[in-house]
N, CA and C atoms as an extended XYZ file, in Angstrom:
447
Properties=species:S:1:pos:R:3:atomname:S:1:resname:S:1:resid:I:1 pbc="F F F"
N         0.849       -1.181        0.000 N   MET     1
C         0.000        0.000        0.000 CA  MET     1
C         0.892        1.241        0.000 C   MET     1
N         0.536        2.227       -0.783 N   HIS     2
C         1.300        3.467       -0.844 CA  HIS     2
C         1.078        4.285        0.417 C   HIS     2
N         2.093        5.060        0.778 N   ALA     3
C         1.996        5.889        1.986 CA  ALA     3
C         0.812        6.841        1.910 C   ALA     3
N         0.567        7.414        0.731 N   SER     4
C        -0.525        8.382        0.628 CA  SER     4
C        -1.885        7.712        0.801 C   SER     4
N        -2.022        6.466        0.356 N   SER     5
C        -3.315        5.809        0.487 CA  SER     5
C        -3.536        5.272        1.901 C   SER     5
N        -2.470        5.076        2.674 N   SER     6
C        -2.652        4.593        4.040 CA  SER     6
C        -2.623        5.737        5.049 C   SER     6
N        -2.379        6.954        4.575 N   GLY     7
C        -2.297        8.102        5.474 CA  GLY     7
C        -3.575        8.382        6.232 C   GLY     7
N        -4.714        8.301        5.544 N   GLY     8
C        -5.997        8.591        6.197 CA  GLY     8
C        -6.295        7.634        7.339 C   GLY     8
N        -6.323        6.333        7.079 N   PRO     9
C        -6.583        5.396        8.175 CA  PRO     9
C        -5.548        5.487        9.296 C   PRO     9
N        -4.290        5.683        8.946 N   ALA    10
C        -3.252        5.803        9.976 CA  ALA    10
C        -3.495        7.038       10.835 C   ALA    10
N        -3.843        8.147       10.201 N   LEU    11
C        -4.131        9.371       10.943 CA  LEU    11
C        -5.272        9.155       11.927 C   LEU    11
N        -6.359        8.534       11.471 N   PHE    12
C        -7.517        8.350       12.334 CA  PHE    12
C        -7.256        7.341       13.449 C   PHE    12
N        -6.439        6.335       13.190 N   ARG    13
C        -6.052        5.411       14.261 CA  ARG    13
C        -5.291        6.159       15.346 C   ARG    13
N        -4.359        7.004       14.927 N   LEU    14
C        -3.593        7.787       15.894 CA  LEU    14
C        -4.481        8.770       16.650 C   LEU    14
N        -5.379        9.444       15.942 N   VAL    15
C        -6.274       10.403       16.597 CA  VAL    15
C        -7.122        9.702       17.650 C   VAL    15
N        -7.700        8.561       17.304 N   ARG    16
C        -8.518        7.824       18.284 CA  ARG    16
C        -7.693        7.435       19.505 C   ARG    16
N        -6.494        6.962       19.262 N   HIS    17
C        -5.626        6.538       20.357 CA  HIS    17
C        -5.282        7.718       21.272 C   HIS    17
N        -4.784        8.797       20.688 N   TRP    18
C        -4.328        9.920       21.504 CA  TRP    18
C        -5.470       10.710       22.115 C   TRP    18
N        -6.619       10.749       21.463 N   ALA    19
C        -7.765       11.471       22.021 CA  ALA    19
C        -8.188       10.862       23.349 C   ALA    19
N        -8.064        9.556       23.466 N   ARG    20
C        -8.446        8.889       24.717 CA  ARG    20
C        -7.336        8.908       25.752 C   ARG    20
N        -6.104        9.062       25.334 N   GLN    21
C        -4.993        8.836       26.240 CA  GLN    21
C        -4.272       10.079       26.730 C   GLN    21
N        -3.990       11.051       25.881 N   TRP    22
C        -3.054       12.097       26.272 CA  TRP    22
C        -3.554       12.983       27.404 C   TRP    22
N        -4.795       13.450       27.341 N   ALA    23
C        -5.272       14.392       28.365 CA  ALA    23
C        -5.355       13.743       29.743 C   ALA    23
N        -5.921       12.541       29.871 N   PRO    24
C        -5.901       11.899       31.195 CA  PRO    24
C        -4.482       11.658       31.698 C   PRO    24
N        -3.550       11.350       30.790 N   ASP    25
C        -2.152       11.170       31.192 CA  ASP    25
C        -1.597       12.450       31.799 C   ASP    25
N        -1.873       13.590       31.172 N   VAL    26
C        -1.396       14.878       31.689 CA  VAL    26
C        -1.983       15.141       33.059 C   VAL    26
N        -3.284       14.963       33.192 N   VAL    27
C        -3.947       15.224       34.472 CA  VAL    27
C        -3.388       14.301       35.549 C   VAL    27
N        -3.255       13.018       35.248 N   ASP    28
C        -2.713       12.068       36.229 CA  ASP    28
C        -1.280       12.417       36.615 C   ASP    28
N        -0.496       12.777       35.630 N   ARG    29
C         0.927       13.018       35.873 CA  ARG    29
C         1.186       14.300       36.649 C   ARG    29
N         0.446       15.354       36.339 N   PHE    30
C         0.752       16.656       36.910 CA  PHE    30
C        -0.201       17.107       38.015 C   PHE    30
N        -1.273       16.383       38.248 N   SER    31
C        -2.242       16.855       39.231 CA  SER    31
C        -1.862       16.502       40.666 C   SER    31
N        -0.889       15.629       40.863 N   ALA    32
C        -0.460       15.304       42.225 CA  ALA    32
C         0.060       16.571       42.890 C   ALA    32
N        -0.592       16.964       43.963 N   GLY    33
C        -0.213       18.174       44.674 CA  GLY    33
C        -0.820       19.438       44.085 C   GLY    33
N        -1.439       19.324       42.922 N   ALA    34
C        -2.092       20.487       42.304 CA  ALA    34
C        -3.531       20.562       42.803 C   ALA    34
N        -4.162       21.684       42.612 N   PRO    35
C        -5.569       21.795       43.005 CA  PRO    35
C        -6.416       20.738       42.290 C   PRO    35
N        -7.499       20.303       42.906 N   PRO    36
C        -8.318       19.259       42.280 CA  PRO    36
C        -8.968       19.681       40.974 C   PRO    36
N        -8.893       20.947       40.622 N   ALA    37
C        -9.516       21.414       39.384 CA  ALA    37
C        -8.711       21.061       38.145 C   ALA    37
N        -7.542       20.417       38.291 N   TRP    38
C        -6.764       20.005       37.128 CA  TRP    38
C        -7.469       18.794       36.540 C   TRP    38
N        -8.490       19.078       35.709 N   THR    39
C        -9.305       18.030       35.109 CA  THR    39
C        -9.160       18.061       33.599 C   THR    39
N        -9.561       16.989       32.967 N   VAL    40
C        -9.506       16.905       31.504 CA  VAL    40
C       -10.374       17.987       30.851 C   VAL    40
N       -11.638       18.179       31.277 N   PRO    41
C       -12.431       19.249       30.635 CA  PRO    41
C       -11.792       20.631       30.775 C   PRO    41
N       -11.219       20.929       31.942 N   ASN    42
C       -10.555       22.230       32.099 CA  ASN    42
C        -9.356       22.346       31.171 C   ASN    42
N        -8.617       21.264       31.023 N   LEU    43
C        -7.473       21.279       30.110 CA  LEU    43
C        -7.929       21.537       28.677 C   LEU    43
N        -9.021       20.912       28.264 N   PHE    44
C        -9.536       21.127       26.911 CA  PHE    44
C        -9.926       22.591       26.697 C   PHE    44
N       -10.578       23.198       27.682 N   VAL    45
C       -10.972       24.609       27.560 CA  VAL    45
C        -9.734       25.496       27.487 C   VAL    45
N        -8.766       25.246       28.338 N   ILE    46
C        -7.533       26.033       28.351 CA  ILE    46
C        -6.859       25.960       26.985 C   ILE    46
N        -6.743       24.755       26.445 N   GLN    47
C        -6.101       24.612       25.144 CA  GLN    47
C        -6.911       25.276       24.036 C   GLN    47
N        -8.227       25.221       24.138 N   ALA    48
C        -9.071       25.858       23.121 CA  ALA    48
C        -8.922       27.376       23.167 C   ALA    48
N        -8.901       27.952       24.361 N   VAL    49
C        -8.721       29.401       24.482 CA  VAL    49
C        -7.349       29.783       23.949 C   VAL    49
N        -6.338       29.016       24.314 N   ASP    50
C        -4.984       29.303       23.857 CA  ASP    50
C        -4.849       29.149       22.340 C   ASP    50
N        -5.545       28.189       21.766 N   GLY    51
C        -5.406       27.894       20.346 CA  GLY    51
C        -6.306       28.688       19.426 C   GLY    51
N        -7.237       29.436       19.975 N   ALA    52
C        -8.153       30.209       19.131 CA  ALA    52
C        -7.390       31.311       18.407 C   ALA    52
N        -7.725       31.509       17.162 N   ALA    53
C        -6.997       32.456       16.321 CA  ALA    53
C        -7.468       33.895       16.504 C   ALA    53
N        -8.619       34.110       17.113 N   SER    54
C        -9.160       35.469       17.204 CA  SER    54
C        -8.507       36.257       18.342 C   SER    54
N        -8.519       37.571       18.187 N   ALA    55
C        -7.925       38.453       19.193 CA  ALA    55
C        -8.713       38.391       20.501 C   ALA    55
N       -10.020       38.300       20.393 N   GLU    56
C       -10.889       38.140       21.555 CA  GLU    56
C       -11.540       36.770       21.458 C   GLU    56
N       -11.196       35.897       22.371 N   VAL    57
C       -11.704       34.531       22.337 CA  VAL    57
C       -13.079       34.483       22.989 C   VAL    57
N       -14.020       33.809       22.321 N   THR    58
C       -15.388       33.690       22.819 CA  THR    58
C       -15.726       32.219       23.052 C   THR    58
N       -16.888       31.992       23.640 N   VAL    59
C       -17.374       30.624       23.829 CA  VAL    59
C       -17.530       29.931       22.468 C   VAL    59
N       -17.980       30.672       21.466 N   ALA    60
C       -18.111       30.097       20.120 CA  ALA    60
C       -16.760       29.619       19.595 C   ALA    60
N       -15.690       30.366       19.890 N   ASP    61
C       -14.347       29.940       19.491 CA  ASP    61
C       -13.960       28.640       20.186 C   ASP    61
N       -14.273       28.538       21.465 N   VAL    62
C       -13.979       27.311       22.227 CA  VAL    62
C       -14.757       26.144       21.626 C   VAL    62
N       -16.024       26.346       21.329 N   ALA    63
C       -16.848       25.292       20.724 CA  ALA    63
C       -16.246       24.843       19.398 C   ALA    63
N       -15.829       25.800       18.581 N   ARG    64
C       -15.243       25.482       17.278 CA  ARG    64
C       -13.922       24.717       17.452 C   ARG    64
N       -13.080       25.164       18.356 N   GLN    65
C       -11.799       24.497       18.604 CA  GLN    65
C       -11.991       23.059       19.082 C   GLN    65
N       -13.009       22.831       19.914 N   LEU    66
C       -13.229       21.498       20.476 CA  LEU    66
C       -14.161       20.640       19.628 C   LEU    66
N       -14.809       21.242       18.638 N   GLY    67
C       -15.728       20.489       17.795 CA  GLY    67
C       -16.960       20.031       18.546 C   GLY    67
N       -17.476       20.908       19.405 N   ILE    68
C       -18.655       20.576       20.219 CA  ILE    68
C       -19.703       21.665       20.072 C   ILE    68
N       -20.885       21.371       20.558 N   ASP    69
C       -21.999       22.311       20.549 CA  ASP    69
C       -21.678       23.499       21.461 C   ASP    69
N       -22.172       24.665       21.085 N   ARG    70
C       -21.906       25.880       21.868 CA  ARG    70
C       -22.423       25.780       23.307 C   ARG    70
N       -23.556       25.126       23.514 N   SER    71
C       -24.087       25.019       24.877 CA  SER    71
C       -23.181       24.145       25.757 C   SER    71
N       -22.606       23.102       25.170 N   VAL    72
C       -21.662       22.260       25.919 CA  VAL    72
C       -20.403       23.064       26.228 C   VAL    72
N       -19.911       23.809       25.247 N   ALA    73
C       -18.735       24.654       25.452 CA  ALA    73
C       -19.003       25.690       26.539 C   ALA    73
N       -20.205       26.253       26.555 N   SER    74
C       -20.561       27.248       27.561 CA  SER    74
C       -20.488       26.652       28.971 C   SER    74
N       -20.982       25.434       29.136 N   ARG    75
C       -20.907       24.775       30.453 CA  ARG    75
C       -19.459       24.481       30.834 C   ARG    75
N       -18.664       24.040       29.864 N   MET    76
C       -17.254       23.757       30.150 CA  MET    76
C       -16.504       25.039       30.517 C   MET    76
N       -16.774       26.119       29.811 N   VAL    77
C       -16.144       27.399       30.117 CA  VAL    77
C       -16.571       27.861       31.515 C   VAL    77
N       -17.847       27.704       31.847 N   ALA    78
C       -18.320       28.098       33.176 CA  ALA    78
C       -17.556       27.346       34.270 C   ALA    78
N       -17.291       26.059       34.053 N   GLU    79
C       -16.507       25.285       35.025 CA  GLU    79
C       -15.077       25.805       35.105 C   GLU    79
N       -14.487       26.115       33.969 N   ALA    80
C       -13.115       26.625       33.960 CA  ALA    80
C       -13.035       27.985       34.655 C   ALA    80
N       -14.074       28.808       34.505 N   VAL    81
C       -14.143       30.090       35.203 CA  VAL    81
C       -14.256       29.830       36.707 C   VAL    81
N       -15.174       28.957       37.087 N   ARG    82
C       -15.376       28.617       38.503 CA  ARG    82
C       -14.094       28.092       39.147 C   ARG    82
N       -13.332       27.307       38.380 N   ASP    83
C       -12.124       26.686       38.912 CA  ASP    83
C       -10.891       27.580       38.822 C   ASP    83
N       -11.060       28.791       38.303 N   GLY    84
C        -9.976       29.766       38.311 CA  GLY    84
C        -9.001       29.696       37.146 C   GLY    84
N        -9.408       29.081       36.037 N   PHE    85
C        -8.527       28.966       34.885 CA  PHE    85
C        -8.834       29.989       33.793 C   PHE    85
N       -10.041       30.482       33.758 N   VAL    86
C       -10.467       31.413       32.712 CA  VAL    86
C       -11.163       32.596       33.366 C   VAL    86
N       -10.873       33.781       32.832 N   VAL    87
C       -11.575       34.998       33.239 CA  VAL    87
C       -12.524       35.350       32.115 C   VAL    87
N       -13.760       35.598       32.497 N   ARG    88
C       -14.799       35.951       31.531 CA  ARG    88
C       -15.113       37.431       31.727 C   ARG    88
N       -14.922       38.238       30.665 N   SER    89
C       -15.218       39.664       30.741 CA  SER    89
C       -16.044       40.067       29.527 C   SER    89
N       -16.568       41.261       29.556 N   THR    90
C       -17.377       41.750       28.450 CA  THR    90
C       -16.479       42.090       27.267 C   THR    90
N       -16.899       41.666       26.106 N   SER    91
C       -16.150       41.924       24.878 CA  SER    91
C       -16.089       43.416       24.600 C   SER    91
N       -14.948       43.872       24.138 N   SER    92
C       -14.818       45.288       23.775 CA  SER    92
C       -15.463       45.570       22.418 C   SER    92
N       -15.735       44.511       21.648 N   ARG    93
C       -16.337       44.665       20.324 CA  ARG    93
C       -17.851       44.538       20.329 C   ARG    93
N       -18.375       43.738       21.272 N   ASP    94
C       -19.812       43.475       21.310 CA  ASP    94
C       -20.195       43.166       22.756 C   ASP    94
N       -20.919       44.073       23.387 N   ALA    95
C       -21.253       43.939       24.815 CA  ALA    95
C       -22.090       42.697       25.117 C   ALA    95
N       -22.677       42.076       24.094 N   ARG    96
C       -23.476       40.862       24.311 CA  ARG    96
C       -22.600       39.617       24.418 C   ARG    96
N       -21.330       39.750       24.067 N   ARG    97
C       -20.425       38.602       24.050 CA  ARG    97
C       -19.449       38.673       25.219 C   ARG    97
N       -18.953       37.498       25.586 N   ALA    98
C       -17.927       37.413       26.627 CA  ALA    98
C       -16.577       37.161       25.972 C   ALA    98
N       -15.578       37.830       26.483 N   ALA    99
C       -14.196       37.601       26.048 CA  ALA    99
C       -13.536       36.736       27.117 C   ALA    99
N       -12.808       35.712       26.678 N   LEU   100
C       -12.192       34.755       27.592 CA  LEU   100
C       -10.681       34.921       27.585 C   LEU   100
N       -10.093       34.956       28.762 N   THR   101
C        -8.632       35.010       28.884 CA  THR   101
C        -8.187       33.983       29.911 C   THR   101
N        -6.950       33.540       29.767 N   LEU   102
C        -6.400       32.544       30.672 CA  LEU   102
C        -5.757       33.204       31.888 C   LEU   102
N        -5.883       32.548       33.032 N   THR   103
C        -5.240       33.002       34.263 CA  THR   103
C        -3.833       32.416       34.330 C   THR   103
N        -3.077       32.847       35.320 N   ASP   104
C        -1.741       32.285       35.517 CA  ASP   104
C        -1.818       30.785       35.811 C   ASP   104
N        -2.839       30.364       36.566 N   ALA   105
C        -3.010       28.928       36.858 CA  ALA   105
C        -3.237       28.149       35.567 C   ALA   105
N        -4.002       28.720       34.653 N   ALA   106
C        -4.245       28.061       33.366 CA  ALA   106
C        -2.958       27.964       32.560 C   ALA   106
N        -2.163       29.020       32.594 N   LYS   107
C        -0.901       29.010       31.850 CA  LYS   107
C         0.052       27.954       32.411 C   LYS   107
N         0.029       27.745       33.723 N   GLU   108
C         0.841       26.688       34.342 CA  GLU   108
C         0.369       25.311       33.878 C   GLU   108
N        -0.943       25.112       33.875 N   PHE   109
C        -1.537       23.849       33.418 CA  PHE   109
C        -1.213       23.629       31.940 C   PHE   109
N        -1.315       24.678       31.132 N   LEU   110
C        -1.013       24.595       29.710 CA  LEU   110
C         0.459       24.244       29.485 C   LEU   110
N         1.346       24.864       30.233 N   ALA   111
C         2.778       24.579       30.091 CA  ALA   111
C         3.075       23.119       30.434 C   ALA   111
N         2.445       22.598       31.476 N   ALA   112
C         2.626       21.186       31.843 CA  ALA   112
C         2.109       20.283       30.732 C   ALA   112
N         0.980       20.645       30.156 N   SER   113
C         0.398       19.868       29.060 CA  SER   113
C         1.314       19.864       27.846 C   SER   113
N         1.829       21.028       27.494 N   GLN   114
C         2.699       21.124       26.324 CA  GLN   114
C         4.017       20.388       26.546 C   GLN   114
N         4.532       20.424       27.765 N   ALA   115
C         5.749       19.668       28.071 CA  ALA   115
C         5.491       18.172       27.899 C   ALA   115
N         4.339       17.727       28.356 N   HIS   116
C         3.967       16.316       28.209 CA  HIS   116
C         3.836       15.956       26.728 C   HIS   116
N         3.238       16.832       25.941 N   GLN   117
C         3.061       16.573       24.512 CA  GLN   117
C         4.407       16.497       23.794 C   GLN   117
N         5.329       17.398       24.142 N   ARG   118
C         6.661       17.349       23.537 CA  ARG   118
C         7.370       16.046       23.904 C   ARG   118
N         7.250       15.651       25.162 N   GLN   119
C         7.877       14.414       25.622 CA  GLN   119
C         7.266       13.201       24.912 C   GLN   119
N         5.947       13.215       24.739 N   ALA   120
C         5.276       12.105       24.045 CA  ALA   120
C         5.750       12.034       22.594 C   ALA   120
N         5.841       13.172       21.927 N   PHE   121
C         6.322       13.196       20.545 CA  PHE   121
C         7.747       12.648       20.476 C   PHE   121
N         8.597       13.108       21.386 N   ASP   122
C         9.989       12.651       21.399 CA  ASP   122
C        10.087       11.156       21.667 C   ASP   122
N         9.222       10.636       22.539 N   SER   123
C         9.294        9.201       22.826 CA  SER   123
C         8.801        8.370       21.642 C   SER   123
N         7.914        8.927       20.836 N   LEU   124
C         7.410        8.204       19.670 CA  LEU   124
C         8.387        8.201       18.502 C   LEU   124
N         9.039        9.335       18.263 N   VAL   125
C         9.876        9.442       17.069 CA  VAL   125
C        11.326        9.794       17.392 C   VAL   125
N        11.688        9.713       18.654 N   GLY   126
C        13.046       10.069       19.066 CA  GLY   126
C        14.117        9.221       18.405 C   GLY   126
N        13.757        8.025       18.000 N   HIS   127
C        14.720        7.140       17.347 CA  HIS   127
C        14.861        7.416       15.847 C   HIS   127
N        14.031        8.275       15.307 N   TRP   128
C        14.118        8.648       13.898 CA  TRP   128
C        15.311        9.584       13.700 C   TRP   128
N        15.838        9.653       12.506 N   PRO   129
C        16.874       10.653       12.221 CA  PRO   129
C        16.311       12.070       12.457 C   PRO   129
N        17.187       12.977       12.908 N   ARG   130
C        16.770       14.338       13.253 CA  ARG   130
C        16.000       15.007       12.110 C   ARG   130
N        16.470       14.834       10.885 N   GLU   131
C        15.806       15.460        9.745 CA  GLU   131
C        14.376       14.941        9.585 C   GLU   131
N        14.170       13.651        9.805 N   ASP   132
C        12.826       13.070        9.705 CA  ASP   132
C        11.920       13.599       10.811 C   ASP   132
N        12.449       13.689       12.033 N   ARG   133
C        11.650       14.224       13.154 CA  ARG   133
C        11.225       15.656       12.866 C   ARG   133
N        12.167       16.463       12.406 N   GLU   134
C        11.866       17.870       12.135 CA  GLU   134
C        10.881       18.018       10.980 C   GLU   134
N        11.050       17.222        9.942 N   ARG   135
C        10.143       17.274        8.784 CA  ARG   135
C         8.733       16.857        9.211 C   ARG   135
N         8.640       15.762        9.970 N   PHE   136
C         7.342       15.271       10.430 CA  PHE   136
C         6.669       16.301       11.338 C   PHE   136
N         7.437       16.894       12.256 N   ALA   137
C         6.891       17.930       13.139 CA  ALA   137
C         6.383       19.114       12.320 C   ALA   137
N         7.124       19.484       11.293 N   GLY   138
C         6.690       20.578       10.428 CA  GLY   138
C         5.410       20.259        9.692 C   GLY   138
N         5.303       19.025        9.195 N   TYR   139
C         4.073       18.624        8.509 CA  TYR   139
C         2.889       18.599        9.466 C   TYR   139
N         3.101       18.101       10.676 N   LEU   140
C         2.011       18.079       11.661 CA  LEU   140
C         1.559       19.503       11.995 C   LEU   140
N         2.507       20.392       12.199 N   SER   141
C         2.166       21.789       12.498 CA  SER   141
C         1.419       22.427       11.333 C   SER   141
N         1.876       22.164       10.129 N   ARG   142
C         1.214       22.704        8.935 CA  ARG   142
C        -0.220       22.204        8.835 C   ARG   142
N        -0.411       20.897        9.046 N   LEU   143
C        -1.753       20.324        8.986 CA  LEU   143
C        -2.662       20.936       10.060 C   LEU   143
N        -2.155       21.048       11.279 N   ALA   144
C        -2.947       21.646       12.359 CA  ALA   144
C        -3.320       23.096       12.030 C   ALA   144
N        -2.367       23.864       11.513 N   ASP   145
C        -2.647       25.248       11.152 CA  ASP   145
C        -3.691       25.356       10.053 C   ASP   145
N        -3.600       24.477        9.051 N   GLU   146
C        -4.555       24.521        7.948 CA  GLU   146
C        -5.955       24.086        8.383 C   GLU   146
N        -6.032       23.109        9.265 N   VAL   147
C        -7.332       22.585        9.698 CA  VAL   147
C        -7.956       23.488       10.762 C   VAL   147
N        -7.156       23.916       11.720 N   LEU   148
C        -7.690       24.643       12.879 CA  LEU   148
C        -7.528       26.142       12.797 C   LEU   148
N        -6.781       26.599       11.830 N   GLY   149
C        -6.615       28.048       11.666 CA  GLY   149
C        -5.515       28.642       12.481 C   GLY   149
């Protein structure tokens, strides 16, 4: 089978695997001694706020980033606000909308998550030649940018 024809199924196998595994791994690994609010849903909201391309991040942006319904995103954001990871303020562009920003606690959680992701990537492809690792990382970043904005 050609690499291009097996790319789709391989991608989806990896997505299914990592979607179930990476976030709970981060929470389990870094939540010892951390506040009990270091949960998978809070991590997803933090990453969605951080990854949104707009200058003012809204609940709709979080919903789009996570691929979920806006009402579900609204409940998740409310939990993240309650747990001290997100600040919700009135949008400077539209008073009917809320602008979301990350707190220092969220940035700490995000940094731990990103460190875990880098370590996971290195453990998966660390044995590859440096040029292959860098090329693959570049392709993954390009794909994420094109798909998620």
